[in-house]
ZADO-1210 file (C-alpha; in nm, 4 decimals, padded with zeros to 6 digits):
<atoms>
<atom x="06.6545" y="13.5848" z="27.2555" code="MET" pos="1"/>
<atom x="06.9656" y="13.4140" z="27.1097" code="ILE" pos="2"/>
<atom x="06.8669" y="13.0785" z="27.2640" code="LYS" pos="3"/>
<atom x="06.5148" y="13.1115" z="27.1220" code="ALA" pos="4"/>
<atom x="06.6534" y="13.1767" z="26.7741" code="ARG" pos="5"/>
<atom x="06.8831" y="12.8741" z="26.8073" code="ARG" pos="6"/>
<atom x="06.5882" y="12.6549" z="26.9090" code="ARG" pos="7"/>
<atom x="06.3862" y="12.7766" z="26.6098" code="ILE" pos="8"/>
<atom x="06.6808" y="12.7186" z="26.3748" code="ALA" pos="9"/>
<atom x="06.7368" y="12.3702" z="26.5194" code="THR" pos="10"/>
<atom x="06.3659" y="12.2865" z="26.4818" code="THR" pos="11"/>
<atom x="06.3559" y="12.4085" z="26.1214" code="LEU" pos="12"/>
<atom x="06.6709" y="12.2113" z="26.0368" code="ALA" pos="13"/>
<atom x="06.5171" y="11.8991" z="26.1905" code="PHE" pos="14"/>
<atom x="06.1923" y="11.9446" z="25.9984" code="LEU" pos="15"/>
<atom x="06.3860" y="12.0000" z="25.6771" code="PHE" pos="16"/>
<atom x="06.5813" y="11.6784" z="25.7383" code="LEU" pos="17"/>
<atom x="06.2592" y="11.4842" z="25.7921" code="ILE" pos="18"/>
<atom x="06.1144" y="11.6293" z="25.4709" code="LEU" pos="19"/>
<atom x="06.4311" y="11.5422" z="25.2792" code="LEU" pos="20"/>
<atom x="06.4250" y="11.1822" z="25.4083" code="VAL" pos="21"/>
<atom x="06.0570" y="11.1559" z="25.3124" code="PHE" pos="22"/>
<atom x="06.1227" y="11.2824" z="24.9600" code="ILE" pos="23"/>
<atom x="06.4126" y="11.0386" z="24.9150" code="VAL" pos="24"/>
<atom x="06.1909" y="10.7542" z="25.0386" code="TYR" pos="25"/>
<atom x="05.9086" y="10.8455" z="24.7992" code="ILE" pos="26"/>
<atom x="06.1463" y="10.8723" z="24.5026" code="LEU" pos="27"/>
<atom x="06.3064" y="10.5394" z="24.5899" code="HIS" pos="28"/>
<atom x="05.9679" y="10.3714" z="24.6267" code="ALA" pos="29"/>
<atom x="05.8452" y="10.5208" z="24.2988" code="TRP" pos="30"/>
<atom x="06.1594" y="10.4252" z="24.1084" code="ASN" pos="31"/>
<atom x="06.1500" y="10.0720" z="24.2457" code="SER" pos="32"/>
<atom x="05.7991" y="10.0287" z="24.1063" code="LYS" pos="33"/>
<atom x="05.8494" y="10.2263" z="23.7856" code="ASN" pos="34"/>
<atom x="05.9493" y="09.9761" z="23.5187" code="VAL" pos="35"/>
<atom x="05.9601" y="10.0823" z="23.1545" code="ALA" pos="36"/>
<atom x="05.7769" y="09.8813" z="22.8919" code="SER" pos="37"/>
<atom x="06.0287" y="09.7752" z="22.6272" code="GLU" pos="38"/>
<atom x="06.0657" y="09.5888" z="22.3017" code="ILE" pos="39"/>
<atom x="06.1882" y="09.2428" z="22.3969" code="ALA" pos="40"/>
<atom x="06.5068" y="09.1181" z="22.2276" code="ASP" pos="41"/>
<atom x="06.5389" y="09.4473" z="22.0426" code="PHE" pos="42"/>
<atom x="06.7566" y="09.3898" z="21.7353" code="HIS" pos="43"/>
<atom x="06.6875" y="09.6258" z="21.4432" code="PRO" pos="44"/>
<atom x="06.8642" y="09.5527" z="21.1164" code="THR" pos="45"/>
<atom x="06.9094" y="09.7299" z="20.7838" code="SER" pos="46"/>
<atom x="06.7408" y="09.6434" z="20.4554" code="PHE" pos="47"/>
<atom x="06.5956" y="09.8035" z="20.1453" code="GLU" pos="48"/>
<atom x="06.2182" y="09.8608" z="20.1554" code="ALA" pos="49"/>
<atom x="06.0896" y="09.9800" z="19.8209" code="LYS" pos="50"/>
<atom x="05.7326" y="09.9352" z="19.7016" code="VAL" pos="51"/>
<atom x="05.5765" y="09.9338" z="19.3561" code="ASP" pos="52"/>
<atom x="05.3691" y="10.2528" z="19.3840" code="SER" pos="53"/>
<atom x="05.4698" y="10.5919" z="19.5303" code="PRO" pos="54"/>
<atom x="05.3187" y="10.7145" z="19.8552" code="PHE" pos="55"/>
<atom x="05.3124" y="11.0319" z="20.0624" code="PHE" pos="56"/>
<atom x="05.5074" y="11.0455" z="20.3881" code="TYR" pos="57"/>
<atom x="05.6662" y="11.3016" z="20.6149" code="SER" pos="58"/>
<atom x="05.9794" y="11.3169" z="20.8249" code="ILE" pos="59"/>
<atom x="05.9320" y="11.5810" z="21.0896" code="GLY" pos="60"/>
<atom x="05.7698" y="11.8760" z="20.9126" code="LYS" pos="61"/>
<atom x="05.8840" y="11.7752" z="20.5635" code="ASP" pos="62"/>
<atom x="05.6205" y="11.6215" z="20.3365" code="LEU" pos="63"/>
<atom x="05.7649" y="11.3898" z="20.0699" code="LYS" pos="64"/>
<atom x="05.6613" y="11.1318" z="19.8105" code="ASN" pos="65"/>
<atom x="05.8333" y="10.8229" z="19.6756" code="GLY" pos="66"/>
<atom x="05.8523" y="10.4441" z="19.6670" code="VAL" pos="67"/>
<atom x="06.0549" y="10.4289" z="19.9890" code="GLU" pos="68"/>
<atom x="06.1106" y="10.6317" z="20.3065" code="ILE" pos="69"/>
<atom x="06.4071" y="10.8458" z="20.2083" code="ASN" pos="70"/>
<atom x="06.5264" y="11.1468" z="20.4152" code="PRO" pos="71"/>
<atom x="06.7093" y="11.2794" z="20.1067" code="GLN" pos="72"/>
<atom x="06.3961" y="11.2946" z="19.8898" code="ALA" pos="73"/>
<atom x="06.2671" y="11.6353" z="19.7805" code="SER" pos="74"/>
<atom x="06.0402" y="11.8181" z="20.0243" code="THR" pos="75"/>
<atom x="05.6989" y="11.9000" z="19.8800" code="LEU" pos="76"/>
<atom x="05.5781" y="12.1170" z="20.1688" code="MET" pos="77"/>
<atom x="05.6774" y="12.2035" z="20.5249" code="ARG" pos="78"/>
<atom x="05.4467" y="12.2197" z="20.8242" code="GLY" pos="79"/>
<atom x="05.2883" y="12.0282" z="21.1101" code="ASP" pos="80"/>
<atom x="05.0292" y="11.8084" z="20.9379" code="ILE" pos="81"/>
<atom x="04.7226" y="11.7772" z="21.1627" code="LEU" pos="82"/>
<atom x="04.4891" y="11.6004" z="20.9210" code="ASN" pos="83"/>
<atom x="04.5084" y="11.4499" z="20.5738" code="PHE" pos="84"/>
<atom x="04.3292" y="11.2617" z="20.2969" code="LEU" pos="85"/>
<atom x="04.5004" y="11.1077" z="19.9943" code="VAL" pos="86"/>
<atom x="04.3108" y="11.1352" z="19.6664" code="SER" pos="87"/>
<atom x="04.1569" y="10.8140" z="19.5221" code="PRO" pos="88"/>
<atom x="04.4021" y="10.8191" z="19.2271" code="ASP" pos="89"/>
<atom x="04.6912" y="10.8543" z="19.4755" code="ASN" pos="90"/>
<atom x="04.8329" y="11.1570" z="19.2896" code="SER" pos="91"/>
<atom x="04.7477" y="11.4233" z="19.5507" code="MET" pos="92"/>
<atom x="04.7053" y="11.4669" z="19.9219" code="ILE" pos="93"/>
<atom x="04.4829" y="11.7169" z="20.1014" code="ALA" pos="94"/>
<atom x="04.6536" y="11.8259" z="20.4237" code="VAL" pos="95"/>
<atom x="04.5687" y="12.0525" z="20.7134" code="VAL" pos="96"/>
<atom x="04.8847" y="12.2382" z="20.8104" code="ALA" pos="97"/>
<atom x="04.9796" y="12.5925" z="20.9052" code="ASN" pos="98"/>
<atom x="04.6113" y="12.6829" z="20.9513" code="GLY" pos="99"/>
<atom x="04.5187" y="12.5927" z="20.5919" code="SER" pos="100"/>
<atom x="04.3695" y="12.3087" z="20.3945" code="LEU" pos="101"/>
<atom x="04.6104" y="12.2576" z="20.1051" code="THR" pos="102"/>
<atom x="04.6266" y="12.0144" z="19.8145" code="ILE" pos="103"/>
<atom x="04.9762" y="11.8898" z="19.7345" code="VAL" pos="104"/>
<atom x="05.0782" y="11.6888" z="19.4271" code="GLY" pos="105"/>
<atom x="05.3659" y="11.4477" z="19.3826" code="ARG" pos="106"/>
<atom x="05.5750" y="11.7123" z="19.2076" code="ARG" pos="107"/>
<atom x="05.5475" y="11.9886" z="19.4670" code="LYS" pos="108"/>
<atom x="05.2652" y="12.1741" z="19.2932" code="ALA" pos="109"/>
<atom x="05.0183" y="12.2706" z="19.5616" code="PHE" pos="110"/>
<atom x="04.7154" y="12.4905" z="19.5999" code="ARG" pos="111"/>
<atom x="04.5504" y="12.6335" z="19.9099" code="GLU" pos="112"/>
<atom x="04.1828" y="12.5440" z="19.9343" code="VAL" pos="113"/>
<atom x="04.0906" y="12.7577" z="20.2351" code="ALA" pos="114"/>
<atom x="04.1932" y="12.8758" z="20.5785" code="GLN" pos="115"/>
<atom x="04.0493" y="12.6283" z="20.8318" code="VAL" pos="116"/>
<atom x="03.9698" y="12.6041" z="21.2010" code="ASP" pos="117"/>
<atom x="03.8411" y="12.3484" z="21.4514" code="SER" pos="118"/>
<atom x="03.4918" y="12.3021" z="21.5937" code="ILE" pos="119"/>
<atom x="03.6664" y="12.2093" z="21.9199" code="TYR" pos="120"/>
<atom x="03.8336" y="12.5491" z="21.9522" code="ARG" pos="121"/>
<atom x="03.7997" y="12.7159" z="22.2918" code="GLU" pos="122"/>
<atom x="03.6997" y="12.9854" z="22.3482" code="PRO" pos="123"/>
<atom x="03.4863" y="13.0083" z="22.0374" code="LYS" pos="124"/>
<atom x="03.4858" y="13.3328" z="21.8395" code="PRO" pos="125"/>
<atom x="03.1043" y="13.3436" z="21.8305" code="ILE" pos="126"/>
<atom x="02.9594" y="13.4525" z="21.4973" code="GLY" pos="127"/>
<atom x="03.2733" y="13.3977" z="21.2920" code="ARG" pos="128"/>
<atom x="03.2445" y="13.1836" z="20.9766" code="SER" pos="129"/>
<atom x="03.5105" y="12.9244" z="20.9013" code="PHE" pos="130"/>
<atom x="03.5843" y="12.6082" z="20.7039" code="PHE" pos="131"/>
<atom x="03.6261" y="12.2996" z="20.9190" code="ARG" pos="132"/>
<atom x="03.9653" y="12.1318" z="20.9462" code="ASP" pos="133"/>
<atom x="03.8222" y="11.7790" z="20.9294" code="ASP" pos="134"/>
<atom x="03.5638" y="11.5618" z="20.7517" code="GLU" pos="135"/>
<atom x="03.6661" y="11.6801" z="20.4069" code="PHE" pos="136"/>
<atom x="03.6157" y="11.4216" z="20.1309" code="GLN" pos="137"/>
<atom x="03.7552" y="11.3556" z="19.7851" code="TRP" pos="138"/>
<atom x="03.5188" y="11.2920" z="19.4956" code="ALA" pos="139"/>
<atom x="03.5498" y="10.9482" z="19.3382" code="ARG" pos="140"/>
<atom x="03.7265" y="11.0870" z="19.0286" code="ASP" pos="141"/>
<atom x="03.9782" y="11.2945" z="19.2316" code="SER" pos="142"/>
<atom x="03.8713" y="11.6075" z="19.0417" code="LYS" pos="143"/>
<atom x="03.7187" y="11.7878" z="19.3400" code="SER" pos="144"/>
<atom x="03.7373" y="11.8066" z="19.7179" code="LEU" pos="145"/>
<atom x="03.4365" y="11.8625" z="19.9422" code="TYR" pos="146"/>
<atom x="03.4583" y="12.0512" z="20.2710" code="LEU" pos="147"/>
<atom x="03.2222" y="12.1955" z="20.5295" code="THR" pos="148"/>
<atom x="03.1764" y="12.5621" z="20.6102" code="LYS" pos="149"/>
<atom x="03.0395" y="12.6549" z="20.9521" code="ASP" pos="150"/>
<atom x="02.9844" y="12.9437" z="21.1918" code="GLU" pos="151"/>
<atom x="03.0710" y="12.9441" z="21.5609" code="TYR" pos="152"/>
<atom x="02.7755" y="12.9593" z="21.7992" code="TYR" pos="153"/>
<atom x="02.7034" y="12.8903" z="22.1654" code="GLU" pos="154"/>
<atom x="02.6656" y="12.5151" z="22.2158" code="SER" pos="155"/>
<atom x="02.7092" y="12.2465" z="22.4757" code="LYS" pos="156"/>
<atom x="03.0328" y="12.0796" z="22.3732" code="GLY" pos="157"/>
<atom x="03.1346" y="12.0801" z="22.0082" code="SER" pos="158"/>
<atom x="02.9037" y="12.1802" z="21.7235" code="GLN" pos="159"/>
<atom x="02.9407" y="11.8534" z="21.5346" code="LEU" pos="160"/>
<atom x="02.5907" y="11.8637" z="21.3832" code="PHE" pos="161"/>
<atom x="02.5699" y="12.2353" z="21.3163" code="SER" pos="162"/>
<atom x="02.2630" y="12.4026" z="21.1665" code="ASN" pos="163"/>
<atom x="02.5084" y="12.6598" z="21.0305" code="ASN" pos="164"/>
<atom x="02.6860" y="12.3908" z="20.8283" code="GLY" pos="165"/>
<atom x="02.7214" y="12.4236" z="20.4505" code="GLU" pos="166"/>
<atom x="02.8726" y="12.1768" z="20.2038" code="LEU" pos="167"/>
<atom x="03.1172" y="12.3291" z="19.9545" code="TRP" pos="168"/>
<atom x="03.3116" y="12.1838" z="19.6628" code="ARG" pos="169"/>
<atom x="03.6612" y="12.2833" z="19.5503" code="PHE" pos="170"/>
<atom x="03.7363" y="12.2205" z="19.1826" code="ASP" pos="171"/>
<atom x="04.0963" y="12.1046" z="19.1348" code="ILE" pos="172"/>
<atom x="04.1305" y="12.2348" z="18.7781" code="GLU" pos="173"/>
<atom x="03.9786" y="12.5809" z="18.8208" code="THR" pos="174"/>
<atom x="04.0634" y="12.6380" z="19.1870" code="GLY" pos="175"/>
<atom x="03.7126" y="12.7647" z="19.2556" code="LYS" pos="176"/>
<atom x="03.4968" y="12.7004" z="19.5633" code="LEU" pos="177"/>
<atom x="03.1221" y="12.6669" z="19.5171" code="GLU" pos="178"/>
<atom x="02.8329" y="12.6110" z="19.7551" code="LEU" pos="179"/>
<atom x="02.6605" y="12.2741" z="19.7092" code="ILE" pos="180"/>
<atom x="02.4116" y="12.2330" z="19.9927" code="LEU" pos="181"/>
<atom x="02.2772" y="12.4591" z="20.2691" code="ASN" pos="182"/>
<atom x="02.1917" y="12.3750" z="20.5413" code="PRO" pos="183"/>
<atom x="02.4227" y="12.0786" z="20.5869" code="PHE" pos="184"/>
<atom x="02.4065" y="11.9668" z="20.9523" code="PRO" pos="185"/>
<atom x="02.6135" y="11.6546" z="20.8882" code="ALA" pos="186"/>
<atom x="02.9387" y="11.4996" z="21.0019" code="GLU" pos="187"/>
<atom x="02.9302" y="11.1764" z="20.8000" code="ASN" pos="188"/>
<atom x="02.8555" y="11.1909" z="20.4278" code="TYR" pos="189"/>
<atom x="02.9324" y="10.9928" z="20.1138" code="PHE" pos="190"/>
<atom x="02.8734" y="11.0038" z="19.7394" code="PHE" pos="191"/>
<atom x="02.6506" y="10.8111" z="19.5025" code="GLY" pos="192"/>
<atom x="02.7294" y="10.6693" z="19.1623" code="LEU" pos="193"/>
<atom x="02.6042" y="10.9847" z="18.9886" code="HIS" pos="194"/>
<atom x="02.6068" y="11.3358" z="19.1379" code="SER" pos="195"/>
<atom x="02.4037" y="11.2545" z="19.4481" code="GLY" pos="196"/>
<atom x="02.5231" y="11.3048" z="19.8057" code="ILE" pos="197"/>
<atom x="02.4151" y="11.1003" z="20.1070" code="TYR" pos="198"/>
<atom x="02.4496" y="11.2535" z="20.4518" code="PHE" pos="199"/>
<atom x="02.3492" y="11.1795" z="20.8095" code="SER" pos="200"/>
<atom x="02.1497" y="11.4523" z="20.9855" code="ALA" pos="201"/>
<atom x="02.0056" y="11.4655" z="21.3391" code="PRO" pos="202"/>
<atom x="01.6304" y="11.4558" z="21.3964" code="THR" pos="203"/>
<atom x="01.4354" y="11.6493" z="21.6591" code="GLU" pos="204"/>
<atom x="01.4487" y="11.3418" z="21.8856" code="THR" pos="205"/>
<atom x="01.8280" y="11.3216" z="21.8634" code="GLY" pos="206"/>
<atom x="01.8427" y="11.0226" z="21.6276" code="ASP" pos="207"/>
<atom x="02.0380" y="11.0231" z="21.3017" code="LEU" pos="208"/>
<atom x="01.8570" y="11.0085" z="20.9684" code="GLN" pos="209"/>
<atom x="02.0264" y="10.9211" z="20.6406" code="LEU" pos="210"/>
<atom x="01.9268" y="11.1679" z="20.3679" code="ARG" pos="211"/>
<atom x="01.9927" y="11.1953" z="19.9937" code="TYR" pos="212"/>
<atom x="02.0475" y="11.5126" z="19.7909" code="PHE" pos="213"/>
<atom x="02.0222" y="11.4713" z="19.4122" code="ASP" pos="214"/>
<atom x="02.1317" y="11.8250" z="19.3301" code="GLY" pos="215"/>
<atom x="01.7844" y="11.9765" z="19.3668" code="LYS" pos="216"/>
<atom x="01.5830" y="11.7885" z="19.6266" code="HIS" pos="217"/>
<atom x="01.6513" y="11.6084" z="19.9534" code="THR" pos="218"/>
<atom x="01.4727" y="11.2899" z="20.0640" code="VAL" pos="219"/>
<atom x="01.5013" y="11.0529" z="20.3601" code="ASP" pos="220"/>
<atom x="01.6564" y="10.7074" z="20.3171" code="ILE" pos="221"/>
<atom x="01.5295" y="10.4422" z="20.5566" code="GLY" pos="222"/>
<atom x="01.4426" y="10.5452" z="20.9117" code="THR" pos="223"/>
<atom x="01.6404" y="10.6982" z="21.1991" code="PRO" pos="224"/>
<atom x="01.6549" y="10.3509" z="21.3538" code="GLN" pos="225"/>
<atom x="01.8103" y="10.1929" z="21.0441" code="SER" pos="226"/>
<atom x="02.1256" y="10.0055" z="21.1484" code="THR" pos="227"/>
<atom x="02.2067" y="09.8367" z="20.8165" code="ALA" pos="228"/>
<atom x="02.0979" y="09.9740" z="20.4789" code="ILE" pos="229"/>
<atom x="02.2202" y="09.7629" z="20.1842" code="PRO" pos="230"/>
<atom x="02.3509" y="09.9598" z="19.8841" code="PRO" pos="231"/>
<atom x="02.0748" y="09.8227" z="19.6619" code="ASP" pos="232"/>
<atom x="01.8173" y="09.9801" z="19.8956" code="ALA" pos="233"/>
<atom x="01.9581" y="10.3304" z="19.8475" code="LEU" pos="234"/>
<atom x="01.7871" y="10.3843" z="19.5134" code="SER" pos="235"/>
<atom x="01.4868" y="10.2348" z="19.3375" code="SER" pos="236"/>
<atom x="01.5990" y="10.3698" z="18.9988" code="GLU" pos="237"/>
<atom x="01.9491" y="10.2253" z="18.9635" code="PHE" pos="238"/>
<atom x="02.2066" y="10.0090" z="19.1446" code="ILE" pos="239"/>
<atom x="02.3967" y="10.2448" z="19.3714" code="GLU" pos="240"/>
<atom x="02.7718" y="10.2405" z="19.4277" code="SER" pos="241"/>
<atom x="02.8601" y="10.4335" z="19.7478" code="PRO" pos="242"/>
<atom x="03.1951" y="10.6102" z="19.7734" code="PHE" pos="243"/>
<atom x="03.3701" y="10.7488" z="20.0821" code="ARG" pos="244"/>
<atom x="03.7303" y="10.7728" z="20.2036" code="SER" pos="245"/>
<atom x="03.8159" y="10.6404" z="20.5507" code="PHE" pos="246"/>
<atom x="04.0124" y="10.8345" z="20.8125" code="ASP" pos="247"/>
<atom x="04.3043" y="10.7145" z="21.0289" code="ILE" pos="248"/>
<atom x="04.0796" y="10.6171" z="21.3209" code="THR" pos="249"/>
<atom x="03.8791" y="10.3832" z="21.0982" code="GLU" pos="250"/>
<atom x="04.2079" y="10.2493" z="20.9591" code="TYR" pos="251"/>
<atom x="04.3281" y="10.1617" z="21.3087" code="GLU" pos="252"/>
<atom x="04.0016" y="10.0184" z="21.4383" code="GLN" pos="253"/>
<atom x="03.8735" y="09.8362" z="21.1299" code="LYS" pos="254"/>
<atom x="04.1299" y="09.8044" z="20.8527" code="VAL" pos="255"/>
<atom x="04.4308" y="09.6711" z="21.0461" code="LEU" pos="256"/>
<atom x="04.2414" y="09.3689" z="21.1730" code="GLY" pos="257"/>
<atom x="04.1184" y="09.2887" z="20.8225" code="ARG" pos="258"/>
<atom x="04.4771" y="09.3047" z="20.7005" code="LYS" pos="259"/>
<atom x="04.5928" y="09.0553" z="20.9615" code="GLY" pos="260"/>
<atom x="04.7400" y="09.2808" z="21.2311" code="VAL" pos="261"/>
<atom x="04.6597" y="09.1523" z="21.5790" code="TRP" pos="262"/>
<atom x="04.7660" y="09.2181" z="21.9360" code="ILE" pos="263"/>
<atom x="04.8033" y="08.8986" z="22.1365" code="ASP" pos="264"/>
<atom x="04.8622" y="08.8866" z="22.5134" code="PHE" pos="265"/>
<atom x="05.0953" y="08.6212" z="22.6504" code="ASP" pos="266"/>
<atom x="04.9831" y="08.5831" z="23.0098" code="GLN" pos="267"/>
<atom x="05.2683" y="08.3463" z="23.0994" code="SER" pos="268"/>
<atom x="05.5411" y="08.6108" z="23.0689" code="ASN" pos="269"/>
<atom x="05.3298" y="08.9295" z="23.0664" code="HIS" pos="270"/>
<atom x="05.4103" y="09.0296" z="22.7114" code="ARG" pos="271"/>
<atom x="05.2091" y="09.1806" z="22.4310" code="ARG" pos="272"/>
<atom x="05.2810" y="09.0424" z="22.0857" code="LYS" pos="273"/>
<atom x="05.2341" y="09.2369" z="21.7650" code="ILE" pos="274"/>
<atom x="05.1339" y="08.9799" z="21.5055" code="GLN" pos="275"/>
<atom x="05.1070" y="09.0270" z="21.1301" code="ILE" pos="276"/>
<atom x="04.9417" y="08.7463" z="20.9351" code="LYS" pos="277"/>
<atom x="04.9693" y="08.5119" z="21.2367" code="ALA" pos="278"/>
<atom x="05.3453" y="08.5640" z="21.2775" code="ASP" pos="279"/>
<atom x="05.4840" y="08.7429" z="21.5827" code="THR" pos="280"/>
<atom x="05.6936" y="09.0377" z="21.4713" code="MET" pos="281"/>
<atom x="05.7591" y="09.2178" z="21.7990" code="ILE" pos="282"/>
<atom x="05.7070" y="09.1290" z="22.1648" code="ALA" pos="283"/>
<atom x="05.6588" y="09.4091" z="22.4187" code="ILE" pos="284"/>
<atom x="05.7272" y="09.3662" z="22.7885" code="THR" pos="285"/>
<atom x="05.4909" y="09.4881" z="23.0572" code="GLU" pos="286"/>
<atom x="05.5727" y="09.8215" z="23.2168" code="GLY" pos="287"/>
<atom x="05.4654" y="09.9724" z="23.5451" code="ASN" pos="288"/>
<atom x="05.4169" y="10.3371" z="23.6304" code="SER" pos="289"/>
<atom x="05.2348" y="10.5499" z="23.8824" code="ILE" pos="290"/>
<atom x="04.9219" y="10.4929" z="23.6712" code="LYS" pos="291"/>
<atom x="04.9584" y="10.1151" z="23.6791" code="GLY" pos="292"/>
<atom x="05.0630" y="09.8465" z="23.4303" code="HIS" pos="293"/>
<atom x="05.0990" y="09.9396" z="23.0635" code="TYR" pos="294"/>
<atom x="05.2432" y="09.8341" z="22.7286" code="TYR" pos="295"/>
<atom x="05.4246" y="10.0722" z="22.4960" code="CYS" pos="296"/>
<atom x="05.3542" y="10.1105" z="22.1265" code="GLY" pos="297"/>
<atom x="05.0700" y="10.2789" z="21.9443" code="GLU" pos="298"/>
<atom x="04.8546" y="10.1480" z="21.6617" code="MET" pos="299"/>
<atom x="04.7133" y="10.4885" z="21.5667" code="LEU" pos="300"/>
<atom x="04.9084" y="10.6025" z="21.2587" code="ARG" pos="301"/>
<atom x="05.0735" y="10.2601" z="21.2364" code="SER" pos="302"/>
<atom x="05.0104" y="10.1682" z="20.8720" code="VAL" pos="303"/>
<atom x="05.1106" y="09.9408" z="20.5876" code="PHE" pos="304"/>
<atom x="05.3043" y="10.0811" z="20.2971" code="LEU" pos="305"/>
<atom x="05.1419" y="10.0134" z="19.9572" code="PRO" pos="306"/>
<atom x="05.1476" y="09.6399" z="19.8852" code="GLY" pos="307"/>
<atom x="05.0967" y="09.5446" z="20.2529" code="ASP" pos="308"/>
<atom x="05.4422" y="09.3930" z="20.2989" code="ARG" pos="309"/>
<atom x="05.6052" y="09.6653" z="20.5077" code="TYR" pos="310"/>
<atom x="05.4365" y="09.7885" z="20.8243" code="PHE" pos="311"/>
<atom x="05.5271" y="10.1171" z="20.9943" code="LEU" pos="312"/>
<atom x="05.4900" y="10.0743" z="21.3715" code="PHE" pos="313"/>
<atom x="05.4944" y="10.3519" z="21.6324" code="ASN" pos="314"/>
<atom x="05.7101" y="10.2252" z="21.9187" code="ALA" pos="315"/>
<atom x="05.7305" y="10.4674" z="22.2106" code="TYR" pos="316"/>
<atom x="05.9131" y="10.2316" z="22.4457" code="CYS" pos="317"/>
<atom x="06.1801" y="10.2440" z="22.7121" code="GLY" pos="318"/>
<atom x="06.4546" y="10.1141" z="22.4831" code="ASN" pos="319"/>
<atom x="06.3343" y="10.2811" z="22.1618" code="PHE" pos="320"/>
<atom x="06.1190" y="10.5839" z="22.0864" code="LYS" pos="321"/>
<atom x="06.0239" y="10.6329" z="21.7249" code="GLY" pos="322"/>
<atom x="05.9091" y="10.4312" z="21.4276" code="GLN" pos="323"/>
<atom x="06.0078" y="10.0856" z="21.3093" code="LEU" pos="324"/>
<atom x="05.9522" y="09.9500" z="20.9601" code="LEU" pos="325"/>
<atom x="05.8654" y="09.5802" z="20.9808" code="ILE" pos="326"/>
<atom x="05.9096" y="09.3410" z="20.6900" code="ASP" pos="327"/>
<atom x="05.6212" y="09.0963" z="20.7315" code="SER" pos="328"/>
<atom x="05.7900" y="08.8435" z="20.4995" code="VAL" pos="329"/>
<atom x="06.1360" y="08.8192" z="20.6601" code="THR" pos="330"/>
<atom x="06.0140" y="08.9313" z="21.0073" code="GLN" pos="331"/>
<atom x="06.3025" y="09.1766" z="21.0284" code="ARG" pos="332"/>
<atom x="06.2597" y="09.5398" z="21.1259" code="TYR" pos="333"/>
<atom x="06.4639" y="09.8556" z="21.0973" code="LYS" pos="334"/>
<atom x="06.4668" y="10.2041" z="21.2418" code="GLN" pos="335"/>
<atom x="06.3472" y="10.4877" z="21.0223" code="VAL" pos="336"/>
<atom x="06.4012" y="10.8594" z="21.0913" code="PRO" pos="337"/>
<atom x="06.2263" y="10.9795" z="21.4060" code="THR" pos="338"/>
<atom x="05.8808" y="11.1281" z="21.3544" code="ASP" pos="339"/>
<atom x="05.8194" y="10.9470" z="21.0261" code="THR" pos="340"/>
<atom x="05.4552" y="10.9255" z="20.9224" code="ARG" pos="341"/>
<atom x="05.3078" y="10.7502" z="20.6203" code="VAL" pos="342"/>
<atom x="04.9857" y="10.8871" z="20.4719" code="TYR" pos="343"/>
<atom x="04.7605" y="10.6191" z="20.3310" code="LEU" pos="344"/>
<atom x="04.3885" y="10.6560" z="20.2629" code="THR" pos="345"/>
<atom x="04.1585" y="10.3665" z="20.1830" code="LEU" pos="346"/>
<atom x="03.8080" y="10.4072" z="20.0478" code="ASN" pos="347"/>
<atom x="03.5017" y="10.1999" z="19.9668" code="THR" pos="348"/>
<atom x="03.6642" y="10.0791" z="19.6446" code="GLU" pos="349"/>
<atom x="04.0045" y="09.9813" z="19.7860" code="SER" pos="350"/>
<atom x="03.8482" y="09.8512" z="20.1091" code="PHE" pos="351"/>
<atom x="03.4918" y="09.7339" z="20.0306" code="PRO" pos="352"/>
<atom x="03.4048" y="09.6437" z="20.3889" code="ASN" pos="353"/>
<atom x="03.1579" y="09.8984" z="20.5201" code="TYR" pos="354"/>
<atom x="02.8165" y="09.9458" z="20.6741" code="ASN" pos="355"/>
<atom x="02.5513" y="10.2041" z="20.5884" code="ILE" pos="356"/>
<atom x="02.3081" y="10.3148" z="20.8568" code="SER" pos="357"/>
<atom x="02.1183" y="10.6198" z="20.9729" code="GLY" pos="358"/>
<atom x="02.4547" y="10.7458" z="21.0978" code="GLY" pos="359"/>
<atom x="02.6107" y="10.7325" z="20.7512" code="GLY" pos="360"/>
<atom x="02.8777" y="10.5047" z="20.6033" code="LEU" pos="361"/>
<atom x="03.1592" y="10.3593" z="20.8165" code="ASP" pos="362"/>
<atom x="03.4338" y="10.1013" z="20.7683" code="ALA" pos="363"/>
<atom x="03.3419" y="09.7612" z="20.9083" code="GLN" pos="364"/>
</atoms>
């Protein structure tokens, strides 16, 4: 019996040793192939970066406003900001934080518009009404904010084009919410020169049809197959002037390129170059992980400060994780407080490059 126990103990010890050697081998092999992507020749400096007009930004959970990124500036509101839209006159920002859609001014005055929720919530509380936490839009004159009310129902995937959708308007001066259009099965919508609203709604065949609501009646504009509708074809009675604010995804995919931000690959030394107005500002080395080759850095939420001289770049790299502020004139860059975000919203007037189709109005 004692010899049998010794043999079992010896066998288990041997198996454990083999397992330990295998684990050490795997870790060594993984570490030998795991190379972090880094900012090449990383040399941040220090300089003053003030702009002519104030802007909204946050450091961590603190929302602030000013002409520079300043940790000591007054905090307007605290919370994790999940979505935002700056008013056309740049005096207010609508933010989704702490479960609410709130309007915040430059001087800390803020007003809650409504409690909000996501159409992507799982599991859905079937039958419950809610205001959506995205696709809200400022009116051209910054005097009102439009948002969509919905009701959860059983659906395949999200309920992006919901038959339960309703368009509501929040008046900044009175603080009142009023129903504008029901039903409103739209995700993309924009405003006309007068009080009209254009929106994209699905047809029975699954296509998207651009429609126009003049305050009383709704009519179709073009056909569901329309891929490019010029503004002068929107109305036969007057020359239309479409208005819509663009979100951060459109800013990344459309606006940055128009403003001269490019990503260039240098195949000779496996580097990715961040270029602004044809000048290389930062070079990023190639990394390697268990998922394969990669380059650090993120263009989403990387934005210009007002005036387009200073560029806030998200650099999640091996030798630096955080945000860098790049001076496109001197080509210098400096570190700013970790988790700094700048909130900038362009619209059809400040960025008049867009396309109108059956799917609505999008930056181009």
